[in-house]
N, C-alpha and C positions, 0 to 999 in steps of 0.2 A: 439341212436345217440342224441346227445346233441342239438335237435332243439327247442325244447318247450324255451318259454321265460322265465321260471321261473330257468330252467336249467342252460342256457345259462347266466343269472344275476349270477348265483352262480358261473360259472367255470371260468368267469370273473374276478368276486371278486378275486378268490382263485390264478389266474394268476397274478395279481396285487400287489397280497400280495408276491408273488415270485420275481418278477422283478421291480415292481415300476410302476407308471402311466406313466412315461416318456418312460418306454420300454415296454409297451402294445401298440401297434398300433389298432386302430380301426377305423380308419376315412377309408370312401370309397376309396380314391384314394392311401394309401399305401396296403391296402388289392389287391386291382387290381394289383398294381406293384410286390407286392410280390407273386402274385398267377398266373403270367404270366411268361413262357417262352420263348425262344427265336421264338417259332411259335406260341402261342397260351395262351389263358386260358379257362377253363370249368366252376367252380363253384368258388366263392370267399369263404374264410375261414372268420370266426367270429372274429377273430382276430390275428394280428403278434404277438409273444413272442421274444424277443430279451435277452435271460441269457449274463449272463456276465463267469459265470463260471460252472464247469460240475457238480456241487450240485444242482444250479438254473436249470440247463437242465435235470437233473434226477428227481427233484421235479416238474418239468412242466411235463413228460410224466408220472409220478404217478398221478396227478391231473387228465390227460387227461384219464389213465385207471380207474380210480375211476368215471368220469362223461361218460365214454364211448364215449369220444370226437374223431373222426378221429385225426391224425396228422400226419403232413410231415415237414421235415427238408429241408431247403433250403440253402444250401452251396451257391456258385460262380453266381449262376444263370445262366451255361453256358449251360443247358440241351437243349435239342430241340424233346425230345420224352417225354414228360407229365412226365418226372420224380418228379416234386414237383408238379404239377397241381392237382388241389383237383377234385376228380369226384363226391362227396358226399356232402353234407350239414351238417354244423354245426362244419365243422372243426377249427383245430390250427395250423397255421405253425411256426416253430420255425426258426426264421433268425439266424445265427450261427454268424455275423459279430462283434459281441463284445468279442469271445471266441478266444484270440490271443497267449496263451502262446505258447512258444516255449522253451524245454529245452535239452541242448546239454548234453550228457555224453561220454565226448571222452577218458576215462579210456576205458569204454565198448564198445566203437565205436558206438552209438546209437542216435538218436535224437526222442523226442516224442513232439507231436504237437496236440493243440487242435483242436475241427471243424472250427473254423473259420480262422484257417492259411491258406493264398495262398501259392499256389506253387513260385509266385515270391515272397513273403515275407522269405518262406523258404530257397529260392536261394539266396537271399542276405544276410540273417543270416548267410548262412554257408559258403558263399564266403569269408566274411569278417575275418572268422576263418581258411581258406585254405581246406574248407572241401566241398563235395557234396553227395548226393544222387545218387545211381546207376540208377534209373528211376528219373527224375525232372520233371516230370510236361507235359501238353498237351500245344499247342499253345495259349490257351486260359487261360492260368496260369496265368496270372494279376488279372482275378478275379475268377477261377476255385479254389475251396478248396483241400486241400490234402484228407482230409476225402471225399470229395465229390467225388472225382476219383477214390477213393476205391470203393465207391457204385456203381460206372457207370462202371467201367475199362474205361482206357485211354490210350493212347499212343502220341507218338509224340519225348520228349526230353530224350535221353537213350535208352537202348534196353529195349526190350520185352513191358511186359503189368504194368501199375501202381502195380496192385495185387502182383506181385511178387516181390516187393518192399518192402511189409509191414512185419513186424517182427510180431507185436501183437496189437490187439485190445481191449480198454475197451469199452463195449459196453452196451446199456440201454436198456433192450428188455421192451417189450409190456406193461410188469407188473410193470416198474419203477425199475425193480433189476440191479445192475449192473454185469458184466459175464466179464471175462477178461481171454483172450486167451494165450496160449502157457505159457511160464512161468513167464508172469505176472500176471496167476494167483497161482502160488505158495505159498504155508503158507511165505515164504520170497520171495516176488515179486521183479522181475528183466526182463522187458520184452525186454531179449537180445538174445531170442530162438522163434522160431514158432514151430518146429516141436517135441512138447516134446507129444508124443501119437498122436492120431488123430489130424488132422490140424484142430479145430475149424476156425480158421483165415477165412479159404479159404470160411467158409459158408458165410461170411459178407462182400465178394469183390463180386463185381456184382451184390449184391441182390438191388439195388436201396433202401434201406432201409425199405425194406419190412420186414426182418428178425431182425430189430434191428437198434439202434440208434446209432452211432459212435460218442463216446465221446471224443476221444484219440486214435492216431495211431502212433506208432514206426518204424521207419525205419534206416537200417543199413549204417554206413558212411562211406566214402573212401576219398582218397586225391583227390584235383581237378587236372586234367592233364590241364595245360595252353597253352601248343603250339596246334596246330591245323592246318588241311588244308580243302578249300572247291573247289567243285568242281560240276560244271555241263554240262548235257549230252543232246542229241538232238537224239531220235528215230525216222524214219518214221513210225512206225507200233508199234499198240499195243504189237503184238506179240515179235516183236527185243526189245522192251522195257522190258517186262515182264521177258524174258529168261535173260537179264542181270540182272535185280533186283533179281531174282532167284538166279542166280551165284555167284551175289556178297553177297547176305542172306549169302550163305554158309562159306563163310570167317569170319564172325563174327568179321569185323573190324569198321564197321561206327557206330557213336555215334549218328547220325540222318539219315533217308533218306527220301525224299516224290517225287514223280511225279506230273506234271499237264499236262492234254490234252492241246490244242490248245485254248478251249475256256475259261478256266480259266487263260492258260500263259496269252491269250491277252486279257482277261476281266479284271479280278480280278487286275492284275498287269498294262497289256497296257492300261485301261483308267482311271487310276488314274493320276490324274494330279492336286494333292493337293500339293501346295508347301510346305506348313508346316512339310508336312508326309514325302516328299522326303531330306527336312532337318534333321528330326531325324533320316531318314535313313542313311545318311551320320556321322550323330554324332556316331552311332549306331558301324558303321564300323569302325570309329576309337577306340570308348572304346575298342571294343573286342581285335586288335592289340594290340601284346605285347609292341610295341614301336611306338612313333610318325612316324619315318620314313616308318615302316611297313604298317601303316593304310593310309599315305598319298600315298604311292605307289599301295595300294590297290585301293583307289580312284581313282587314275591316270588311272588305268588299267580299270575301270569301265569307266572313262570317254570317253578313248580314243576306247574301244570295242563298247560301244554304246549300244544302246539293238537292235539292229537290228535281230542278229542271234538268240537272245534270244524270241524275239517275232515274229519269223518265226519259230519257233520250233513247231514242229507236237505233239511229245510226250518229254515234259523237266523232265529231271530227276534230283536232287541235292542233294548233299554227304557232309557230314561232320564227318572226323575221329580226333579224339585225340591222344596226345600222352605226355607223362613226359618230351620228347625234341622232338628236330625239326626233329631229325633222326628217333624216331619211328613213329612220324606223316607222315612223308614224306614215310617212307616204307609202310605204310598201305594205303595212296594214291595210290601209285606206283602200287600195287596188283590191286587194286578195278579198277583204271584207264586201266591196262591191260584187264579186262573183257569188260569194257565199250564200250572202242573204237574200239574192235572185232566187234561191232553190232550197232554202233552210231556214234556220232563225239562230240566233247569237245565244250561248246559252253562258253561264260562270265559266271563267277560265282556268278553274284551281288546279287541273291537271296539267296543263302547259307550263303555268306558275313554277308548280313543283319540281317538274321536270329542268324547267333552266335552271333551277337553285340544287337540285340532286340530281344530274344526268346521270350518274354512275349511282344507282340504287343498290341495295344490299341484297342479294339474291334469296329474295323471301317469295319470289313467283315463279321460282321453279318446283314449289308442288302448288296445291289447289289454292282458293281463300280457307276451306277447312281441313286443309292439309292432304288432300285428293294427288294421287298423281297427276303428272302434266305431261302431255303428249305432242308439242307443235311441229306442224309443219309447213310448207308454204308452195305456190308457184308463182314467177312473174310471168304476168300475162300482157301482152299486147292490149290495148285499151279497144279494140275492134271485138275482144272475143269475152271482154270483162261479162256483159251482160247476159250471154249465153252460157258463160260458166256458172256465175251464178245460179241460174236456174235450174242448170243442170244437178248442183249441188243440193240446192233446197229439194229437187225431186230425190235426189239419193238419201238425205238426212230423212226426210220421209217416209221411205221402203225401208230404214233402220231403225225406226222410231222404235219398235218393241224391243230390241236389242237395245238400245238405250235406256229405256223405262227400266227392263228384268234388270240390270246392272247398276243402277244408278249412276249412270255417264250422262256428263251433258258436253256441246260443244259450242265453244265460243269462236270469233273471230276476228283478227285485227288487218287493218289494210295500210298502206302508203304508197303515193304517188314516188316512182322514183326516176330522176330526169324530167324529161318530157315526154317520153315514149315508153314507160313499163311501168304496170301497176303489179305490186305485190298483194297477195290475197293469201292468208295466213288463217288455217282453221288449226284448232287446240281441243284435243279432248283432255276431260277431267274424268277419273272413275276412283273409286274407295279402295286401296291398296297400301301395303308394306311400305315402308320407306328401304330405300337402299344405303350402302355406308357411305355413297356420293351424299345423298340429302342429309344425313347424320353430320356430316362434317362441312358443309357447304352452308347450308342454310344456317342464320345467326340462331343461337343456341337460345335466346330470350323470345326470338319468334315462334321456335319450333315447339319450345316446351309446352305453349300456349293452345298447339294445334290439338284435335283428334289423332288417333294412332288407328291404324287398320288392320286386320291380318291379310296375310298373302293373298291375293285375288290372281290368278291365273288365266281363268276363264276370260274375264274383263280384259286383262293384259293383251290375251290375243284377239280378243274382237277388237281392242283398240288399234292393233297393227292389222288387223285385214282390212279394218275400216281404212284406216291411213292410206294403205296400198291402193285400195280401189279408188280411193278419191285423187291420188297421185298419178293414175290411170288416167281418170278423167280432165284433168289437168292437162295430161302429156296429150289426149285427146283434142284438145284447145290451143295446142302450141305451146305449152308454158314452158320456162327454164326454172334453172333451179340454184341456190347457194348452197354453201356446206353439203355440196354431194356426198363427200363421205363413201360409205359403202351402202347407202339407204336408196337414191334418186337413180334411176336410168340412164346415164350420159352416152351408153355406147349404143345402147339396143336402138335400132331404128336409123340410127345416123349416118350420114353420106359416106358410103367406103372409104373415100380415098383421105376424109377426116381421121375417120378411126384409125386407117393404116398409117397415117400421121403420128397421132399420139403414140400408138404402140412402138412406133419406131424410135420417136423422143425418150421414150420407156427403156427401150432396150441399150438407146446408145447413153445415156444417161446411170442407169440402174441394171447393166447384165447381170447379175444375179438375183433381181427380186426381190432384195429385203428390203424396200423404203415402202411402210404402210403396203403389205401385201392386200390387194381385195379395193383399195380406194380406187374411185374412179371406175370401178366394174372391171380394172384391170386385174388379170388372173394371179391368185395369191400365190 
């Protein structure tokens, strides 16, 4: 690895030739920021390189291959599973924030974006043309990049998983070569179709950059559906909520869905009293409505209803459906409501109305409602395991109640139905602790300055990590899968031997020196 002084000097010199001194960051604060995710940092890279083009990115990876330097790509920085955290010395971070090209091909109904394009940027660009992609981003899409989400796998806006929206990739291998998938790899290259022979694109979804560096991704386009309906429901038990969400998922009518337990509904939402944030939420409702009258009517409903019902919800679930006209949207919502009200009650829909108007919210929720540290994690469960897992988690939480109380910690939970056959169960820990350089730079200043500050709390931080890994083990015992595997979730442990051998063989073929994100996916650093 590139740790000797001369080797470091040589590689820095080469990188400076590629991107210029202005875009090669070597001071301590910059290296610390770009090496710190939402949760933590481990090792600092020797430099952060900021390419402006695919050619520059390819040259950077080629230089890292020549010198044997570990290289990790940082997208929008929304990872909390060590996705872009360095575990070894002598590494290089590639910051893709200057790679912003978006190429719309309306004739072939596709769009190709470079590595630094965020979901929000893509959404706004396509919106101006009356277009969208089927999956169009996670809630963190103001910062999260399209390519980053393909590496991590993500959910939220639009049906299914981000990976399902990809048609093709341009991938830089660990040797600095360019690999194009699907029809993008044809002699007459056009990235319009994914499934030409073996699905090579699938190899690079959810790989956390361990198998290749995503330079570009192409997605299919569709017409926007401007008419929508939003609804919220309260369920008095997890079982009732899960049953309703499972049955609604079979209809395949919702554009997005998410549920919150009382701790999150009353915490992240109920404890937020930032006036400017509420003003922005009101603006978002007006913006998303088809007319001024509709927007004013929605705000009036929210004001009259207040938030009492919302704040009293045990398990609140929020839905958005879309249609090419009002009739279609209303028909979808009527079918959805028929199931939901059998098991719960309808409550004010202010939360999904705000989400519709402001789908990519500022990064205020990477800290708790009162400035606490935030550590989410999740499992995707088969529906048949959800009730048993929920009870196992309740039992574990009870066994740890004294730890939670001692350190002023609390746990909330978020839920989501993914497709017809998977259910996301996402616990989140909050505890009083100091902010990192990540929080100082990413949380909007006006929001952050109004929050309490805390001293370093390493004991509570350690307990949060321990309990997280305990719960991940319980998830695994119930057959869970995970997004954002990074260097946190167990991928290879207990897997079929042939599957593990294949993953390792692909890694060796594409990255013979093991320089691409060492440690990701559980592959040796």
